[in-house]
PyMOL commands that place a pseudoatom at each C-alpha (Angstrom):
pseudoatom trace, name=CA, resn=MET, resi=1, chain=A, elem=C, hetatm=0, pos=[-44.606, 9.017, -27.086]
pseudoatom trace, name=CA, resn=LEU, resi=2, chain=A, elem=C, hetatm=0, pos=[-46.172, 5.803, -26.169]
pseudoatom trace, name=CA, resn=TYR, resi=3, chain=A, elem=C, hetatm=0, pos=[-45.712, 4.513, -22.673]
pseudoatom trace, name=CA, resn=ILE, resi=4, chain=A, elem=C, hetatm=0, pos=[-45.352, 0.764, -22.320]
pseudoatom trace, name=CA, resn=THR, resi=5, chain=A, elem=C, hetatm=0, pos=[-45.715, -1.051, -18.873]
pseudoatom trace, name=CA, resn=VAL, resi=6, chain=A, elem=C, hetatm=0, pos=[-42.835, -3.042, -17.755]
pseudoatom trace, name=CA, resn=PRO, resi=7, chain=A, elem=C, hetatm=0, pos=[-44.641, -5.855, -16.163]
pseudoatom trace, name=CA, resn=ASP, resi=8, chain=A, elem=C, hetatm=0, pos=[-43.498, -6.848, -12.334]
pseudoatom trace, name=CA, resn=MET, resi=9, chain=A, elem=C, hetatm=0, pos=[-42.010, -10.156, -13.531]
pseudoatom trace, name=CA, resn=ASN, resi=10, chain=A, elem=C, hetatm=0, pos=[-38.567, -11.522, -14.581]
pseudoatom trace, name=CA, resn=ASP, resi=11, chain=A, elem=C, hetatm=0, pos=[-39.494, -12.665, -17.720]
pseudoatom trace, name=CA, resn=SER, resi=12, chain=A, elem=C, hetatm=0, pos=[-42.737, -11.412, -19.478]
pseudoatom trace, name=CA, resn=VAL, resi=13, chain=A, elem=C, hetatm=0, pos=[-44.516, -11.400, -23.182]
pseudoatom trace, name=CA, resn=SER, resi=14, chain=A, elem=C, hetatm=0, pos=[-46.853, -8.528, -23.910]
pseudoatom trace, name=CA, resn=SER, resi=15, chain=A, elem=C, hetatm=0, pos=[-48.700, -7.171, -26.790]
pseudoatom trace, name=CA, resn=VAL, resi=16, chain=A, elem=C, hetatm=0, pos=[-48.387, -3.767, -28.005]
pseudoatom trace, name=CA, resn=THR, resi=17, chain=A, elem=C, hetatm=0, pos=[-49.701, -1.843, -30.744]
pseudoatom trace, name=CA, resn=ILE, resi=18, chain=A, elem=C, hetatm=0, pos=[-47.300, 0.779, -32.681]
pseudoatom trace, name=CA, resn=ALA, resi=19, chain=A, elem=C, hetatm=0, pos=[-48.544, 3.022, -35.509]
pseudoatom trace, name=CA, resn=GLU, resi=20, chain=A, elem=C, hetatm=0, pos=[-51.577, 0.332, -35.905]
pseudoatom trace, name=CA, resn=LYS, resi=21, chain=A, elem=C, hetatm=0, pos=[-49.212, -2.669, -35.887]
pseudoatom trace, name=CA, resn=GLU, resi=22, chain=A, elem=C, hetatm=0, pos=[-49.313, -5.231, -33.339]
pseudoatom trace, name=CA, resn=TYR, resi=23, chain=A, elem=C, hetatm=0, pos=[-46.007, -6.553, -31.708]
pseudoatom trace, name=CA, resn=LEU, resi=24, chain=A, elem=C, hetatm=0, pos=[-45.017, -8.893, -28.908]
pseudoatom trace, name=CA, resn=ILE, resi=25, chain=A, elem=C, hetatm=0, pos=[-42.581, -7.011, -26.571]
pseudoatom trace, name=CA, resn=ARG, resi=26, chain=A, elem=C, hetatm=0, pos=[-40.700, -9.329, -24.183]
pseudoatom trace, name=CA, resn=PHE, resi=27, chain=A, elem=C, hetatm=0, pos=[-39.153, -7.937, -21.183]
pseudoatom trace, name=CA, resn=THR, resi=28, chain=A, elem=C, hetatm=0, pos=[-36.462, -9.783, -19.150]
pseudoatom trace, name=CA, resn=TYR, resi=29, chain=A, elem=C, hetatm=0, pos=[-34.597, -9.240, -15.807]
pseudoatom trace, name=CA, resn=ASN, resi=30, chain=A, elem=C, hetatm=0, pos=[-31.206, -10.596, -15.506]
pseudoatom trace, name=CA, resn=GLY, resi=31, chain=A, elem=C, hetatm=0, pos=[-30.619, -11.091, -11.690]
pseudoatom trace, name=CA, resn=THR, resi=32, chain=A, elem=C, hetatm=0, pos=[-27.076, -12.415, -12.357]
pseudoatom trace, name=CA, resn=GLY, resi=33, chain=A, elem=C, hetatm=0, pos=[-25.894, -9.430, -14.282]
pseudoatom trace, name=CA, resn=ASP, resi=34, chain=A, elem=C, hetatm=0, pos=[-28.681, -7.228, -12.551]
pseudoatom trace, name=CA, resn=PHE, resi=35, chain=A, elem=C, hetatm=0, pos=[-30.092, -5.470, -15.680]
pseudoatom trace, name=CA, resn=TRP, resi=36, chain=A, elem=C, hetatm=0, pos=[-33.303, -5.293, -18.029]
pseudoatom trace, name=CA, resn=SER, resi=37, chain=A, elem=C, hetatm=0, pos=[-33.261, -6.324, -21.432]
pseudoatom trace, name=CA, resn=PHE, resi=38, chain=A, elem=C, hetatm=0, pos=[-36.269, -6.353, -24.044]
pseudoatom trace, name=CA, resn=GLY, resi=39, chain=A, elem=C, hetatm=0, pos=[-36.962, -7.909, -27.403]
pseudoatom trace, name=CA, resn=LEU, resi=40, chain=A, elem=C, hetatm=0, pos=[-39.433, -7.464, -30.050]
pseudoatom trace, name=CA, resn=SER, resi=41, chain=A, elem=C, hetatm=0, pos=[-41.004, -9.797, -32.666]
pseudoatom trace, name=CA, resn=ASP, resi=42, chain=A, elem=C, hetatm=0, pos=[-44.439, -9.793, -34.752]
pseudoatom trace, name=CA, resn=THR, resi=43, chain=A, elem=C, hetatm=0, pos=[-47.447, -11.609, -34.110]
pseudoatom trace, name=CA, resn=ASP, resi=44, chain=A, elem=C, hetatm=0, pos=[-45.781, -14.767, -35.766]
pseudoatom trace, name=CA, resn=GLU, resi=45, chain=A, elem=C, hetatm=0, pos=[-43.107, -14.575, -32.986]
pseudoatom trace, name=CA, resn=ASN, resi=46, chain=A, elem=C, hetatm=0, pos=[-40.712, -13.673, -35.672]
pseudoatom trace, name=CA, resn=PRO, resi=47, chain=A, elem=C, hetatm=0, pos=[-37.874, -11.773, -34.136]
pseudoatom trace, name=CA, resn=VAL, resi=48, chain=A, elem=C, hetatm=0, pos=[-37.908, -7.801, -35.014]
pseudoatom trace, name=CA, resn=ILE, resi=49, chain=A, elem=C, hetatm=0, pos=[-35.412, -7.047, -32.222]
pseudoatom trace, name=CA, resn=SER, resi=50, chain=A, elem=C, hetatm=0, pos=[-33.133, -9.617, -30.673]
pseudoatom trace, name=CA, resn=PRO, resi=51, chain=A, elem=C, hetatm=0, pos=[-32.952, -9.062, -26.922]
pseudoatom trace, name=CA, resn=THR, resi=52, chain=A, elem=C, hetatm=0, pos=[-31.242, -5.791, -26.021]
pseudoatom trace, name=CA, resn=LYS, resi=53, chain=A, elem=C, hetatm=0, pos=[-29.999, -4.476, -22.905]
pseudoatom trace, name=CA, resn=ILE, resi=54, chain=A, elem=C, hetatm=0, pos=[-31.997, -1.487, -21.564]
pseudoatom trace, name=CA, resn=VAL, resi=55, chain=A, elem=C, hetatm=0, pos=[-29.662, 1.545, -20.634]
pseudoatom trace, name=CA, resn=PRO, resi=56, chain=A, elem=C, hetatm=0, pos=[-31.373, 4.378, -19.209]
pseudoatom trace, name=CA, resn=ASN, resi=57, chain=A, elem=C, hetatm=0, pos=[-31.657, 7.610, -21.424]
pseudoatom trace, name=CA, resn=PHE, resi=58, chain=A, elem=C, hetatm=0, pos=[-29.986, 6.070, -24.600]
pseudoatom trace, name=CA, resn=PRO, resi=59, chain=A, elem=C, hetatm=0, pos=[-31.837, 5.359, -27.547]
pseudoatom trace, name=CA, resn=LEU, resi=60, chain=A, elem=C, hetatm=0, pos=[-32.030, 1.558, -27.572]
pseudoatom trace, name=CA, resn=THR, resi=61, chain=A, elem=C, hetatm=0, pos=[-32.520, 1.282, -31.340]
pseudoatom trace, name=CA, resn=HIS, resi=62, chain=A, elem=C, hetatm=0, pos=[-31.080, 4.514, -32.830]
pseudoatom trace, name=CA, resn=PHE, resi=63, chain=A, elem=C, hetatm=0, pos=[-28.574, 2.284, -34.792]
pseudoatom trace, name=CA, resn=MET, resi=64, chain=A, elem=C, hetatm=0, pos=[-30.728, -0.927, -35.965]
pseudoatom trace, name=CA, resn=ASN, resi=65, chain=A, elem=C, hetatm=0, pos=[-32.209, 0.067, -39.281]
pseudoatom trace, name=CA, resn=PHE, resi=66, chain=A, elem=C, hetatm=0, pos=[-34.518, -2.992, -39.930]
pseudoatom trace, name=CA, resn=THR, resi=67, chain=A, elem=C, hetatm=0, pos=[-37.117, -2.412, -42.480]
pseudoatom trace, name=CA, resn=SER, resi=68, chain=A, elem=C, hetatm=0, pos=[-39.570, -4.569, -40.197]
pseudoatom trace, name=CA, resn=LEU, resi=69, chain=A, elem=C, hetatm=0, pos=[-38.930, -1.915, -37.143]
pseudoatom trace, name=CA, resn=PRO, resi=70, chain=A, elem=C, hetatm=0, pos=[-41.498, 0.744, -36.146]
pseudoatom trace, name=CA, resn=ASP, resi=71, chain=A, elem=C, hetatm=0, pos=[-40.820, 4.017, -37.329]
pseudoatom trace, name=CA, resn=GLY, resi=72, chain=A, elem=C, hetatm=0, pos=[-39.182, 5.706, -33.972]
pseudoatom trace, name=CA, resn=ILE, resi=73, chain=A, elem=C, hetatm=0, pos=[-36.826, 4.759, -30.967]
pseudoatom trace, name=CA, resn=PHE, resi=74, chain=A, elem=C, hetatm=0, pos=[-37.469, 2.529, -28.207]
pseudoatom trace, name=CA, resn=GLY, resi=75, chain=A, elem=C, hetatm=0, pos=[-35.735, 3.738, -24.684]
pseudoatom trace, name=CA, resn=ALA, resi=76, chain=A, elem=C, hetatm=0, pos=[-35.955, 4.126, -21.108]
pseudoatom trace, name=CA, resn=ILE, resi=77, chain=A, elem=C, hetatm=0, pos=[-36.383, 7.438, -19.218]
pseudoatom trace, name=CA, resn=SER, resi=78, chain=A, elem=C, hetatm=0, pos=[-34.741, 7.710, -15.809]
pseudoatom trace, name=CA, resn=GLU, resi=79, chain=A, elem=C, hetatm=0, pos=[-32.866, 9.948, -13.326]
pseudoatom trace, name=CA, resn=GLU, resi=80, chain=A, elem=C, hetatm=0, pos=[-31.076, 6.814, -12.587]
pseudoatom trace, name=CA, resn=THR, resi=81, chain=A, elem=C, hetatm=0, pos=[-27.692, 6.026, -13.855]
pseudoatom trace, name=CA, resn=ARG, resi=82, chain=A, elem=C, hetatm=0, pos=[-28.302, 2.055, -13.585]
pseudoatom trace, name=CA, resn=LEU, resi=83, chain=A, elem=C, hetatm=0, pos=[-31.749, 0.322, -13.797]
pseudoatom trace, name=CA, resn=THR, resi=84, chain=A, elem=C, hetatm=0, pos=[-32.488, -1.983, -10.875]
pseudoatom trace, name=CA, resn=ARG, resi=85, chain=A, elem=C, hetatm=0, pos=[-35.081, -4.789, -10.765]
pseudoatom trace, name=CA, resn=GLU, resi=86, chain=A, elem=C, hetatm=0, pos=[-37.398, -2.406, -9.099]
pseudoatom trace, name=CA, resn=SER, resi=87, chain=A, elem=C, hetatm=0, pos=[-36.902, 0.469, -11.206]
pseudoatom trace, name=CA, resn=PHE, resi=88, chain=A, elem=C, hetatm=0, pos=[-39.974, 0.260, -13.488]
pseudoatom trace, name=CA, resn=ASN, resi=89, chain=A, elem=C, hetatm=0, pos=[-41.842, -1.179, -10.686]
pseudoatom trace, name=CA, resn=ASN, resi=90, chain=A, elem=C, hetatm=0, pos=[-41.261, 1.897, -8.252]
pseudoatom trace, name=CA, resn=GLY, resi=91, chain=A, elem=C, hetatm=0, pos=[-41.984, 4.272, -10.955]
pseudoatom trace, name=CA, resn=THR, resi=92, chain=A, elem=C, hetatm=0, pos=[-37.999, 5.671, -11.352]
pseudoatom trace, name=CA, resn=ALA, resi=93, chain=A, elem=C, hetatm=0, pos=[-38.168, 4.578, -14.821]
pseudoatom trace, name=CA, resn=GLU, resi=94, chain=A, elem=C, hetatm=0, pos=[-40.333, 4.402, -17.653]
pseudoatom trace, name=CA, resn=PHE, resi=95, chain=A, elem=C, hetatm=0, pos=[-40.274, 2.351, -21.080]
pseudoatom trace, name=CA, resn=VAL, resi=96, chain=A, elem=C, hetatm=0, pos=[-41.017, 4.564, -23.985]
pseudoatom trace, name=CA, resn=PHE, resi=97, chain=A, elem=C, hetatm=0, pos=[-41.342, 4.562, -27.637]
pseudoatom trace, name=CA, resn=ILE, resi=98, chain=A, elem=C, hetatm=0, pos=[-40.562, 7.602, -29.454]
pseudoatom trace, name=CA, resn=PRO, resi=99, chain=A, elem=C, hetatm=0, pos=[-42.232, 8.004, -32.694]
pseudoatom trace, name=CA, resn=TRP, resi=100, chain=A, elem=C, hetatm=0, pos=[-39.364, 9.718, -35.505]
pseudoatom trace, name=CA, resn=ASP, resi=101, chain=A, elem=C, hetatm=0, pos=[-41.866, 12.818, -36.022]
pseudoatom trace, name=CA, resn=GLU, resi=102, chain=A, elem=C, hetatm=0, pos=[-41.787, 13.312, -32.199]
pseudoatom trace, name=CA, resn=TRP, resi=103, chain=A, elem=C, hetatm=0, pos=[-37.894, 12.881, -32.218]
pseudoatom trace, name=CA, resn=GLU, resi=104, chain=A, elem=C, hetatm=0, pos=[-35.344, 15.518, -30.954]
pseudoatom trace, name=CA, resn=ASP, resi=105, chain=A, elem=C, hetatm=0, pos=[-31.920, 15.194, -31.707]
for i in range(1, 105): cmd.bond("trace and resi %d" % i, "trace and resi %d" % (i + 1))
show_as sticks, trace
zoom trace
């Protein structure tokens, strides 16, 4: 399992390496709707995953099967039923990538 840091910013783009391939991951907090979303692109900024709302304890990319996706699932692990602006900052939620070989149905 790869733990991915969500910066304490309303909008950020970071580099992340998954299975020896580099991607750009964007985290966005929507203050009006009070939710987080994430998107993924290759290093040339071509979209791999368009912005997707982050729901805790749900496999966010389970139903996506694009060939450019990393082999695994993105998600947020949390005891909370709803994420807030501070959830990643205060440690009550963690954003992760779980490779298929570690995934348990």
